TIDOGU-747148 format. One record per residue (C-alpha): residue number from 1; residue in three letters; x negated, y negated, z. Coordinates in Angstrom, 3 decimals. Each point is the difference from the previous one (the first is absolute). Layout:
[nuro NUM; "ALA"; [X; Y; Z]]
...
END
This chain:
[nuro 1; "MET"; [10.656; 28.068; -13.690]]
[nuro 2; "ASN"; [2.269; -0.830; 2.991]]
[nuro 3; "GLU"; [3.391; -0.783; -1.524]]
[nuro 4; "GLU"; [1.312; -1.403; 3.354]]
[nuro 5; "LEU"; [-2.428; -2.900; -0.346]]
[nuro 6; "ARG"; [1.473; -0.803; -3.297]]
[nuro 7; "GLU"; [3.733; -0.577; 1.118]]
[nuro 8; "ASN"; [-0.222; -2.932; 2.296]]
[nuro 9; "LYS"; [2.530; -2.335; -1.600]]
[nuro 10; "ILE"; [3.418; -1.264; 1.004]]
[nuro 11; "SER"; [2.128; -2.483; -2.005]]
[nuro 12; "ILE"; [1.883; -2.760; 1.849]]
[nuro 13; "THR"; [2.471; -2.548; -1.440]]
[nuro 14; "TYR"; [-0.019; -3.683; 1.368]]
[nuro 15; "ASN"; [1.760; -2.931; -1.547]]
[nuro 16; "ASN"; [0.718; 2.160; -3.047]]
[nuro 17; "LYS"; [-3.662; 0.747; -0.526]]
[nuro 18; "THR"; [-1.556; 3.480; 0.303]]
[nuro 19; "TYR"; [-3.444; 0.505; 1.610]]
[nuro 20; "ASP"; [-1.991; 3.127; 0.245]]
[nuro 21; "LEU"; [-1.695; 0.164; 3.429]]
[nuro 22; "CYS"; [-1.997; 2.643; 1.737]]
[nuro 23; "GLU"; [2.200; 2.166; 2.309]]
[nuro 24; "TYR"; [-3.152; 0.609; 2.191]]
[nuro 25; "MET"; [-3.273; -1.699; 0.333]]
[nuro 26; "PHE"; [-1.851; -0.385; -3.307]]
[nuro 27; "GLY"; [-2.438; 2.955; -0.259]]
[nuro 28; "VAL"; [1.361; 1.734; 3.108]]
[nuro 29; "LEU"; [-1.436; 3.455; 0.573]]
[nuro 30; "LYS"; [3.370; 1.493; 1.124]]
[nuro 31; "MET"; [3.429; -1.142; -0.781]]
[nuro 32; "ASP"; [1.463; 1.567; 2.969]]
[nuro 33; "HIS"; [0.672; -1.662; 3.423]]
[nuro 34; "ASN"; [-0.191; 3.319; 1.579]]
[nuro 35; "ASN"; [-3.768; 0.146; -1.021]]
[nuro 36; "PRO"; [-2.624; -2.104; 1.645]]
[nuro 37; "LEU"; [-1.479; -0.851; -3.414]]
[nuro 38; "CYS"; [3.079; -2.220; -0.632]]
[nuro 39; "CYS"; [-2.140; -2.535; 1.783]]
[nuro 40; "VAL"; [-3.109; 0.320; -2.265]]
[nuro 41; "SER"; [-0.419; -1.299; -3.491]]
[nuro 42; "GLU"; [-2.620; -0.456; -2.628]]
[nuro 43; "ALA"; [-0.695; -3.724; 0.062]]
[nuro 44; "ASN"; [-2.847; -2.005; -1.344]]
[nuro 45; "ASN"; [-2.366; 3.061; -0.208]]
[nuro 46; "SER"; [0.725; 0.880; 3.588]]
[nuro 47; "PHE"; [2.311; 2.045; 2.033]]
[nuro 48; "SER"; [2.332; -2.647; 1.652]]
[nuro 49; "ILE"; [1.474; 1.094; 3.382]]
[nuro 50; "ASP"; [3.264; -1.834; 0.387]]
[nuro 51; "TYR"; [1.451; 0.884; 3.493]]
[nuro 52; "PHE"; [2.463; -3.006; -0.092]]
[nuro 53; "ARG"; [2.432; -1.619; -2.417]]
[nuro 54; "GLY"; [1.064; -3.631; 0.212]]
[nuro 55; "CYS"; [-2.046; -3.090; 0.161]]
[nuro 56; "SER"; [0.564; -3.344; 1.838]]
[nuro 57; "PHE"; [-2.333; -1.878; -2.457]]
[nuro 58; "GLN"; [2.502; 0.332; -2.899]]
[nuro 59; "CYS"; [-2.300; -1.106; -2.780]]
[nuro 60; "ALA"; [2.213; -0.718; -2.970]]
[nuro 61; "TYR"; [-2.206; 1.977; -2.481]]
[nuro 62; "CYS"; [-0.337; 3.122; 2.118]]
[nuro 63; "HIS"; [0.071; 3.192; -1.997]]
[nuro 64; "VAL"; [1.866; 1.641; 2.827]]
[nuro 65; "GLN"; [3.153; -1.655; -1.548]]
[nuro 66; "GLY"; [-0.205; 2.805; -2.521]]
[nuro 67; "ILE"; [0.155; 2.716; 2.478]]
[nuro 68; "TYR"; [3.613; 0.990; 0.668]]
[nuro 69; "GLU"; [-0.638; 1.797; 3.344]]
[nuro 70; "ASP"; [-1.640; -3.234; 1.298]]
[nuro 71; "LEU"; [3.061; -2.178; -0.815]]
[nuro 72; "ASP"; [2.940; -0.687; 2.384]]
[nuro 73; "GLU"; [3.782; 0.400; -0.666]]
[nuro 74; "ASN"; [-0.153; -3.364; -1.808]]
[nuro 75; "LEU"; [-2.884; 1.126; -2.250]]
[nuro 76; "ARG"; [-2.406; -2.346; 1.676]]
[nuro 77; "MET"; [-3.402; 0.975; 1.308]]
[nuro 78; "ARG"; [0.341; 0.898; 3.810]]
[nuro 79; "ILE"; [-1.171; -2.636; 2.416]]
[nuro 80; "LYS"; [-0.259; 2.207; 3.109]]
[nuro 81; "THR"; [-2.627; 2.632; 0.078]]
[nuro 82; "GLU"; [1.223; 3.531; 0.747]]
[nuro 83; "PRO"; [-1.632; 3.505; -0.375]]
[nuro 84; "ARG"; [0.479; 1.299; -3.424]]
[nuro 85; "SER"; [0.372; 3.625; 1.135]]
[nuro 86; "LYS"; [0.302; 2.238; 3.132]]
[nuro 87; "PHE"; [-3.790; 0.974; -0.144]]
[nuro 88; "SER"; [-2.709; -1.174; 2.182]]
[nuro 89; "ILE"; [-3.381; -1.328; -1.289]]
[nuro 90; "LYS"; [-1.672; 3.163; 0.955]]
[nuro 91; "GLU"; [2.506; 2.161; -1.882]]
[nuro 92; "ILE"; [-0.364; -2.225; -3.117]]
[nuro 93; "ILE"; [-3.757; 0.156; 0.096]]
[nuro 94; "ASP"; [-0.038; 3.796; 0.709]]
[nuro 95; "GLU"; [2.145; 0.440; -3.203]]
[nuro 96; "LEU"; [-2.024; -2.340; -2.098]]
[nuro 97; "ILE"; [-3.405; 1.690; 0.752]]
[nuro 98; "LYS"; [1.485; 3.319; -1.198]]
[nuro 99; "HIS"; [1.058; -1.529; -3.284]]
[nuro 100; "PRO"; [-2.151; 1.154; -2.970]]
[nuro 101; "TYR"; [-0.575; -3.733; -1.107]]
[nuro 102; "PHE"; [-1.593; -0.828; 3.372]]
[nuro 103; "ALA"; [-3.734; 0.098; 0.293]]
[nuro 104; "LYS"; [-1.460; 0.059; 3.580]]
[nuro 105; "ASP"; [-2.335; -3.102; 0.774]]
[nuro 106; "LYS"; [0.524; -1.360; -3.568]]
[nuro 107; "SER"; [3.640; -0.774; -0.780]]
[nuro 108; "ILE"; [0.793; -3.653; 0.787]]
[nuro 109; "ILE"; [2.794; -0.489; 2.476]]
[nuro 110; "SER"; [1.864; -3.320; -0.271]]
[nuro 111; "ILE"; [2.537; -0.942; 2.556]]
[nuro 112; "ALA"; [3.474; -1.567; -0.744]]
[nuro 113; "THR"; [-0.999; -0.931; -3.556]]
[nuro 114; "SER"; [3.440; 1.137; -1.232]]
[nuro 115; "SER"; [2.200; -1.267; 2.746]]
[nuro 116; "THR"; [-0.825; -2.734; 2.476]]
[nuro 117; "GLU"; [-2.454; -2.414; 1.627]]
[nuro 118; "PRO"; [-2.481; 2.442; 1.973]]
[nuro 119; "PHE"; [-0.429; -2.609; 2.770]]
[nuro 120; "ALA"; [3.618; -1.332; 0.009]]
[nuro 121; "ASN"; [0.567; 0.453; 3.741]]
[nuro 122; "PRO"; [-1.525; 1.860; 2.898]]
[nuro 123; "VAL"; [2.003; 3.190; -0.665]]
[nuro 124; "VAL"; [-1.021; 0.089; -3.716]]
[nuro 125; "THR"; [-3.671; -0.970; 0.764]]
[nuro 126; "GLU"; [-0.265; 2.872; 2.533]]
[nuro 127; "LYS"; [1.170; 2.421; -2.567]]
[nuro 128; "THR"; [-2.513; -1.285; -2.461]]
[nuro 129; "LEU"; [-2.840; 0.641; 2.433]]
[nuro 130; "GLU"; [1.503; 3.407; 0.957]]
[nuro 131; "ILE"; [-0.218; 1.132; -3.534]]
[nuro 132; "MET"; [-3.753; -0.896; -0.156]]
[nuro 133; "GLU"; [-0.726; 1.424; 3.423]]
[nuro 134; "CYS"; [1.832; 3.250; -0.910]]
[nuro 135; "PHE"; [-2.447; 0.693; -2.730]]
[nuro 136; "VAL"; [-2.868; -0.721; 2.326]]
[nuro 137; "GLN"; [1.327; 2.334; 2.566]]
[nuro 138; "ILE"; [0.151; 2.871; -2.341]]
[nuro 139; "GLY"; [-3.574; -0.709; -1.194]]
[nuro 140; "TYR"; [0.737; -1.431; -3.520]]
[nuro 141; "LYS"; [-1.977; -2.982; -1.278]]
[nuro 142; "ASN"; [2.414; -1.220; -2.712]]
[nuro 143; "PRO"; [-0.239; -3.690; -0.847]]
[nuro 144; "PHE"; [2.811; -2.303; 0.740]]
[nuro 145; "TRP"; [1.497; -2.976; -1.830]]
[nuro 146; "ILE"; [2.330; -2.605; 1.470]]
[nuro 147; "VAL"; [1.570; -2.975; -1.872]]
[nuro 148; "THR"; [1.414; -2.597; 2.536]]
[nuro 149; "LYS"; [1.662; -3.398; -0.131]]
[nuro 150; "ALA"; [0.186; -0.069; 3.841]]
[nuro 151; "GLY"; [-3.622; -0.474; 0.828]]
[nuro 152; "VAL"; [-1.933; 2.227; 2.289]]
[nuro 153; "PRO"; [1.460; 0.558; 3.579]]
[nuro 154; "SER"; [-2.906; -0.748; 2.405]]
[nuro 155; "GLU"; [1.002; 3.067; 2.188]]
[nuro 156; "ILE"; [-0.868; 2.510; -2.766]]
[nuro 157; "VAL"; [-3.591; -1.196; -0.864]]
[nuro 158; "ASN"; [-1.726; 2.335; 2.398]]
[nuro 159; "ARG"; [2.072; 2.934; -1.063]]
[nuro 160; "LEU"; [-0.878; -0.811; -3.653]]
[nuro 161; "LYS"; [-3.744; -0.007; 0.941]]
[nuro 162; "LYS"; [0.366; 3.523; 1.605]]
[nuro 163; "ILE"; [1.510; 1.276; -3.231]]
[nuro 164; "VAL"; [-2.760; -1.352; -2.074]]
[nuro 165; "ASP"; [-2.621; 1.264; 2.488]]
[nuro 166; "ASN"; [1.481; 3.442; -0.487]]
[nuro 167; "GLY"; [-0.931; -0.198; -3.634]]
[nuro 168; "ASN"; [3.290; -1.085; -1.560]]
[nuro 169; "LYS"; [-0.428; -2.966; -2.367]]
[nuro 170; "VAL"; [2.729; -2.673; 0.504]]
[nuro 171; "MET"; [1.019; -2.780; -2.430]]
[nuro 172; "ILE"; [2.433; -2.729; 1.060]]
[nuro 173; "SER"; [1.240; -1.993; -2.993]]
[nuro 174; "ILE"; [1.462; -3.359; 1.122]]
[nuro 175; "CYS"; [2.678; -0.906; -2.473]]
[nuro 176; "TRP"; [0.470; -3.773; -0.639]]
[nuro 177; "ALA"; [0.616; -2.060; -3.106]]
[nuro 178; "ASN"; [1.845; -2.887; 1.651]]
[nuro 179; "ASN"; [3.398; 0.728; -1.744]]
[nuro 180; "PRO"; [2.903; -2.371; 0.793]]
[nuro 181; "ILE"; [2.320; 0.794; 2.936]]
[nuro 182; "GLU"; [2.882; 1.175; -2.092]]
[nuro 183; "ILE"; [-2.409; 2.662; -1.318]]
[nuro 184; "GLU"; [-1.762; 0.848; 3.215]]
[nuro 185; "PRO"; [2.155; -1.109; 2.921]]
[nuro 186; "VAL"; [-2.420; 0.768; 2.725]]
[nuro 187; "LYS"; [-2.632; -2.781; 0.288]]
[nuro 188; "ASN"; [-2.852; 1.040; 2.272]]
[nuro 189; "ASN"; [-3.728; 0.039; 0.199]]
[nuro 190; "ARG"; [-0.822; 3.203; -2.067]]
[nuro 191; "PHE"; [-3.668; -0.225; 1.035]]
[nuro 192; "ARG"; [0.952; 0.166; 3.648]]
[nuro 193; "ASN"; [-2.823; 1.521; 2.043]]
[nuro 194; "VAL"; [-2.049; 1.062; -2.997]]
[nuro 195; "GLU"; [-3.144; -1.207; 1.586]]
[nuro 196; "LEU"; [0.466; 2.576; 2.723]]
[nuro 197; "LEU"; [-0.573; 2.761; -2.618]]
[nuro 198; "LYS"; [-3.559; -1.409; -0.849]]
[nuro 199; "ASP"; [-1.994; 2.601; 1.957]]
[nuro 200; "THR"; [2.510; 2.921; -0.152]]
[nuro 201; "GLY"; [-1.065; 1.464; -3.329]]
[nuro 202; "VAL"; [3.500; -0.682; -1.436]]
[nuro 203; "CYS"; [-0.208; -1.182; -3.603]]
[nuro 204; "VAL"; [2.260; -3.103; -0.632]]
[nuro 205; "SER"; [1.306; -1.007; -3.445]]
[nuro 206; "TRP"; [1.933; -3.132; -0.853]]
[nuro 207; "TYR"; [2.941; 1.521; -1.952]]
[nuro 208; "LEU"; [0.773; -3.195; -2.104]]
[nuro 209; "ARG"; [3.353; 1.156; -1.245]]
[nuro 210; "PRO"; [2.428; -0.319; -1.558]]
[nuro 211; "LEU"; [-1.094; -2.919; -2.012]]
[nuro 212; "VAL"; [2.829; -1.370; -2.109]]
[nuro 213; "LYS"; [-0.230; -3.314; -1.966]]
[nuro 214; "GLU"; [3.769; -0.765; 0.696]]
[nuro 215; "TRP"; [-0.835; 0.231; 3.669]]
[nuro 216; "GLY"; [-2.707; -2.527; 0.073]]
[nuro 217; "ALA"; [-3.111; 2.133; -1.256]]
[nuro 218; "ASN"; [-1.815; -2.753; -1.789]]
[nuro 219; "LYS"; [-3.543; -1.255; 0.128]]
[nuro 220; "GLU"; [0.809; -2.996; 2.300]]
[nuro 221; "ASN"; [1.798; 2.110; 2.661]]
[nuro 222; "LEU"; [-2.500; 2.896; -0.286]]
[nuro 223; "ASP"; [-3.010; -2.283; 0.634]]
[nuro 224; "GLY"; [1.500; -1.398; 3.116]]
[nuro 225; "MET"; [0.726; 3.594; 1.246]]
[nuro 226; "PHE"; [-3.545; 1.194; -0.836]]
[nuro 227; "LYS"; [-1.593; -3.008; 1.700]]
[nuro 228; "SER"; [2.045; 0.439; 3.051]]
[nuro 229; "ILE"; [-0.588; 3.704; 0.336]]
[nuro 230; "SER"; [-3.670; -0.226; -0.762]]
[nuro 231; "GLU"; [-0.643; -2.681; 2.691]]
[nuro 232; "LYS"; [1.878; 2.197; 2.647]]
[nuro 233; "TYR"; [-0.654; 3.428; -0.860]]
[nuro 234; "TYR"; [-2.813; 0.565; -2.475]]
[nuro 235; "ASP"; [-2.117; 1.947; 2.363]]
[nuro 236; "TYR"; [2.757; 2.474; 0.797]]
[nuro 237; "ILE"; [1.249; 0.860; -3.604]]
[nuro 238; "ASP"; [-1.876; 2.813; -1.652]]
[nuro 239; "MET"; [1.733; -0.287; -3.456]]
[nuro 240; "ILE"; [2.832; -1.686; -1.922]]
[nuro 241; "VAL"; [2.663; 1.982; -1.932]]
[nuro 242; "PRO"; [2.340; -2.249; -2.095]]
[nuro 243; "GLY"; [3.006; 1.386; -1.691]]
[nuro 244; "GLY"; [3.245; -0.915; -1.646]]
[nuro 245; "LEU"; [3.680; 0.988; 0.539]]
[nuro 246; "ARG"; [1.159; 3.461; -1.261]]
[nuro 247; "TRP"; [3.217; 0.451; -2.032]]
[nuro 248; "THR"; [2.526; 2.656; 1.029]]
[nuro 249; "GLU"; [3.752; 0.123; -0.279]]
[nuro 250; "GLY"; [0.168; -0.013; 3.796]]
[nuro 251; "ILE"; [-1.925; -3.413; 0.249]]
[nuro 252; "VAL"; [2.331; -1.466; -2.643]]
[nuro 253; "PHE"; [2.914; 1.260; 2.015]]
[nuro 254; "GLY"; [-1.199; -1.382; 3.250]]
[nuro 255; "LEU"; [-1.239; -3.294; -1.340]]
[nuro 256; "LYS"; [2.800; -0.939; -2.389]]
[nuro 257; "ASP"; [3.178; 1.692; 1.225]]
[nuro 258; "MET"; [-0.453; 0.276; 3.741]]
[nuro 259; "ARG"; [-2.014; -3.275; 0.637]]
[nuro 260; "LYS"; [1.156; -2.024; -3.002]]
[nuro 261; "LEU"; [-3.518; -1.056; -0.937]]
[nuro 262; "GLU"; [-1.535; -0.500; -3.332]]
[nuro 263; "MET"; [-1.966; 2.935; -1.294]]
[nuro 264; "PRO"; [-3.559; -1.076; -1.092]]
[nuro 265; "ASP"; [-1.201; 0.678; -3.615]]
[nuro 266; "LEU"; [-1.487; 3.443; 0.413]]
[nuro 267; "VAL"; [-0.969; 2.848; -2.402]]
[nuro 268; "LYS"; [3.133; 2.187; 0.074]]
[nuro 269; "GLU"; [-1.749; 3.322; 0.456]]
[nuro 270; "ASN"; [0.710; 2.069; 3.019]]
[nuro 271; "ASN"; [-2.592; -0.425; 2.808]]
[nuro 272; "LYS"; [-2.055; -2.317; -2.251]]
[nuro 273; "LYS"; [-1.571; -2.962; 1.709]]
[nuro 274; "THR"; [-0.079; -3.340; -1.812]]
[nuro 275; "LEU"; [-3.097; -2.295; 0.565]]
[nuro 276; "SER"; [-0.879; -2.555; -2.693]]
[nuro 277; "ASN"; [-3.548; -0.434; -1.527]]
[nuro 278; "GLU"; [0.201; -3.496; 1.123]]
[nuro 279; "ILE"; [0.547; 0.910; 3.752]]
[nuro 280; "GLU"; [-2.643; 2.679; -0.237]]
[nuro 281; "THR"; [-2.535; -2.429; -1.412]]
[nuro 282; "CYS"; [0.890; -2.572; 2.713]]
[nuro 283; "ILE"; [-0.393; 2.639; 2.680]]
[nuro 284; "ILE"; [-3.497; 0.999; -1.044]]
[nuro 285; "GLU"; [-1.091; -3.771; -0.322]]
[nuro 286; "LEU"; [1.366; -0.624; 3.713]]
[nuro 287; "CYS"; [-1.606; 3.245; 1.259]]
[nuro 288; "ASN"; [-3.372; -1.081; -1.458]]
[nuro 289; "LYS"; [0.633; -3.526; 1.575]]
[nuro 290; "TYR"; [1.265; 0.989; 3.455]]
[nuro 291; "PHE"; [-1.017; 3.642; 0.516]]
[nuro 292; "PRO"; [-3.284; 0.591; -1.618]]
[nuro 293; "ASN"; [-1.486; 3.392; 0.408]]
[nuro 294; "LYS"; [3.420; 1.604; 0.827]]
[nuro 295; "PRO"; [1.325; 2.667; -2.190]]
[nuro 296; "VAL"; [3.256; -0.793; -1.961]]
[nuro 297; "TYR"; [2.106; 2.893; -1.133]]
[nuro 298; "PHE"; [3.228; -0.161; -2.060]]
[nuro 299; "ASN"; [1.180; 3.399; 1.225]]
[nuro 300; "SER"; [0.284; 1.458; 3.437]]
[nuro 301; "SER"; [-1.647; 3.230; -1.177]]
[nuro 302; "CYS"; [-3.233; -1.990; -0.551]]
[nuro 303; "ALA"; [0.042; -1.374; 3.457]]
[nuro 304; "ILE"; [0.523; 3.342; 1.645]]
[nuro 305; "SER"; [-2.722; 1.575; -2.119]]
[nuro 306; "HIS"; [-2.423; -2.859; 1.124]]
[nuro 307; "MET"; [0.850; 0.813; 3.667]]
[nuro 308; "LEU"; [-0.722; 3.580; -0.687]]
[nuro 309; "ASN"; [-2.933; -0.695; -2.149]]
[nuro 310; "ARG"; [1.031; 2.355; -2.858]]
[nuro 311; "THR"; [1.029; -0.153; -3.585]]
[nuro 312; "ASN"; [3.619; -1.190; -0.515]]
[nuro 313; "ILE"; [2.505; 2.061; 1.868]]
[nuro 314; "ALA"; [2.647; -0.210; -2.849]]
[nuro 315; "MET"; [-2.321; 0.098; -2.934]]
[nuro 316; "LEU"; [1.007; -3.629; -0.789]]
[nuro 317; "ASN"; [-3.300; -0.270; -1.909]]
[nuro 318; "ILE"; [1.616; 2.337; -2.540]]
[nuro 319; "PHE"; [3.714; -0.793; 0.270]]
[nuro 320; "ASP"; [-0.371; -3.828; -0.061]]
[nuro 321; "LYS"; [-3.695; -0.872; -0.313]]
[nuro 322; "SER"; [0.849; -3.650; -0.826]]
[nuro 323; "ILE"; [0.951; -0.364; 3.708]]
[nuro 324; "CYS"; [-3.253; 1.767; 0.959]]
[nuro 325; "TYR"; [-2.138; -2.290; -1.985]]
[nuro 326; "LYS"; [1.670; -3.292; 0.920]]
[nuro 327; "SER"; [-0.524; 0.664; 3.627]]
[nuro 328; "ILE"; [-3.134; -1.427; 1.854]]
[nuro 329; "CYS"; [-1.035; 3.483; 1.182]]
[nuro 330; "LYS"; [-2.600; 0.523; 2.842]]
[nuro 331; "ASN"; [0.537; 3.674; 0.300]]
[nuro 332; "LYS"; [-3.313; 1.947; -0.164]]
[nuro 333; "CYS"; [1.892; 2.510; -2.189]]
[nuro 334; "PHE"; [0.861; -2.469; -2.705]]
[nuro 335; "GLU"; [-2.487; 1.269; -2.560]]
[nuro 336; "LYS"; [1.432; 3.600; 0.523]]
[nuro 337; "CYS"; [3.459; -1.518; -0.457]]
[nuro 338; "LYS"; [-0.961; -1.727; -3.129]]
[nuro 339; "ASN"; [-1.797; 2.993; -1.431]]
[nuro 340; "ILE"; [2.476; 2.698; 0.869]]
[nuro 341; "CYS"; [0.358; 2.843; -2.417]]
[nuro 342; "PHE"; [1.318; 3.537; -0.087]]
[nuro 343; "ASP"; [-1.339; 3.130; -1.789]]
[nuro 344; "LYS"; [1.715; 3.378; -0.543]]
[nuro 345; "ASP"; [-1.413; 1.469; 3.185]]
[nuro 346; "ASP"; [1.374; -2.851; 1.920]]
[nuro 347; "LEU"; [3.467; 0.369; -1.432]]
[nuro 348; "GLU"; [0.036; 3.746; 0.728]]
[nuro 349; "TYR"; [-1.050; -0.557; 3.540]]
[nuro 350; "TYR"; [2.580; -2.709; 0.674]]
[nuro 351; "GLN"; [2.690; 2.288; -1.677]]
[nuro 352; "GLU"; [-0.845; 2.780; 2.448]]
[nuro 353; "GLU"; [0.103; -2.296; 2.985]]
[nuro 354; "LEU"; [3.395; -1.453; -1.030]]
[nuro 355; "LYS"; [1.367; 3.520; -0.295]]
[nuro 356; "LYS"; [-0.662; 0.350; 3.700]]
[nuro 357; "GLN"; [2.407; -2.886; 0.605]]
[nuro 358; "GLY"; [2.714; 1.552; -2.177]]
[nuro 359; "PHE"; [-0.688; -1.673; -3.342]]
[nuro 360; "ASN"; [0.087; 2.252; -2.919]]
[nuro 361; "ILE"; [-1.780; -2.388; -2.332]]
[nuro 362; "LYS"; [-2.521; 0.401; -2.803]]
[nuro 363; "LEU"; [-2.301; -2.984; -0.312]]
[nuro 364; "LEU"; [-0.927; -0.747; -3.657]]
[nuro 365; "SER"; [-1.954; -3.313; 0.510]]
[nuro 366; "ILE"; [-0.435; -2.948; 2.193]]
[nuro 367; "ASP"; [-1.492; -3.129; -1.661]]
[nuro 368; "PHE"; [0.260; -3.654; -0.311]]
[nuro 369; "ASN"; [2.091; -0.115; -3.070]]
[nuro 370; "ASN"; [2.346; 3.054; 0.458]]
[nuro 371; "LYS"; [-0.018; 0.106; 3.812]]
[nuro 372; "ILE"; [1.323; 3.330; 1.136]]
[nuro 373; "LYS"; [1.128; 2.481; -2.667]]
[nuro 374; "SER"; [1.461; 3.123; 1.450]]
[nuro 375; "ILE"; [2.333; 2.856; -0.522]]
[nuro 376; "PRO"; [2.713; -0.690; 1.140]]
[nuro 377; "ASP"; [-0.297; -3.622; -1.096]]
[nuro 378; "PHE"; [-1.233; -2.119; 2.919]]
[nuro 379; "ASN"; [2.830; -2.498; -0.426]]
[nuro 380; "SER"; [2.529; 2.694; 0.601]]
[nuro 381; "PHE"; [-1.004; 0.277; 3.643]]
[nuro 382; "SER"; [1.799; -2.100; 2.716]]
[nuro 383; "TYR"; [-1.424; -3.079; 1.443]]
[nuro 384; "ALA"; [-1.184; 1.771; 3.149]]
[nuro 385; "GLU"; [-1.495; 2.949; -2.020]]
[nuro 386; "LYS"; [-1.946; -2.398; -2.306]]
[nuro 387; "GLN"; [-1.300; -1.804; 3.002]]
[nuro 388; "GLN"; [-1.135; 3.151; 1.707]]
[nuro 389; "ILE"; [-1.702; 1.316; -3.193]]
[nuro 390; "ARG"; [-1.945; -3.165; -0.574]]
[nuro 391; "LYS"; [-0.908; -0.263; 3.810]]
[nuro 392; "SER"; [-1.200; 3.663; -0.075]]
[nuro 393; "ILE"; [-2.113; -0.329; -3.101]]
[nuro 394; "ALA"; [-1.371; -3.423; 1.281]]
[nuro 395; "LEU"; [-1.027; 1.679; 3.331]]
[nuro 396; "LEU"; [-1.552; 2.985; -1.493]]
[nuro 397; "TYR"; [-2.001; -2.126; -2.471]]
[nuro 398; "SER"; [-1.205; -2.175; 2.827]]
[nuro 399; "GLU"; [-1.146; 3.106; 1.982]]
[nuro 400; "ARG"; [-1.796; 1.462; -3.046]]
[nuro 401; "ASN"; [-1.778; -3.274; -0.809]]
[nuro 402; "LYS"; [-1.128; -1.267; 3.379]]
END
């Protein structure tokens, strides 16, 4: 186990309150600004490459408010984008592909998931494309995932098509839940130029999040949103991915203390997202009404798995099968997901493969009731380590059960 990944906390005091923030990015691979991997983290079952820090969009709920290195001298999330380290994109990628966690052609690469808007301005946009094209240039076909609130710049569409034509799958998640201006200050057309992606092979998901009842996520407002988006963009959206707002101390700090806003009623469990059964039921009804035949996934891992046409990339079908079953799944691998099982030979095989990545772990069982039982205890691993173990087992399972 990597002890360095375990010690990523720094306490700050503000208005006589103490908050535990992450000193570096959550799940960062290397807590050292003299190492290129200070720009890479385990995020949402992907490796997030975060060349920049600072974001002009300044969403009030941004999890970056819990990352100390991304705050300015006044403890506010930086507005101006600036390089996170002295390293070039090529140097960062060269170091990542040497990391034992990285799998050529298979590891999912997200861009700016832990830092900024990937299409914030021409400089940031160029770096986003540079990351993808760097993998193409070295002959790697790893899939890419981008979450954006800026819309798609028209000038990058042809470059995206060339990346897909090379064999690298690309998903762009357009994030919009029509939150009020004090929550999302930038009001723009999030679906800008989405129609230009129609024949590129890029997969487009409507990232319908965060949905928060205190911010207007009710049946009347949602019905209007769905009707409008369906009328304009139905043909260009491949799937819908609703989600709630996560709870972290950093988000509480950013919302309440820095922005003087009310904190929504959330489950107070670190990194846990809250989405009520009422809203979930409403979303399914509206999807059936306005987006028939489109998949609906309540977790991003399901959406990426659909794009890759493989069993769940994070074993969500074991770790939270309720999410798996409530989705409207159109993945051809759904039956394999639903019937996933592991025997003794599987466990020994996965164990040996994990050792190659530096994990000295004995797998005792993996099942729907007990999840992963291991020595050392699975819960003793850090967030990044648990993510990697789950990703590795999920990938190995998918390859053995094609």
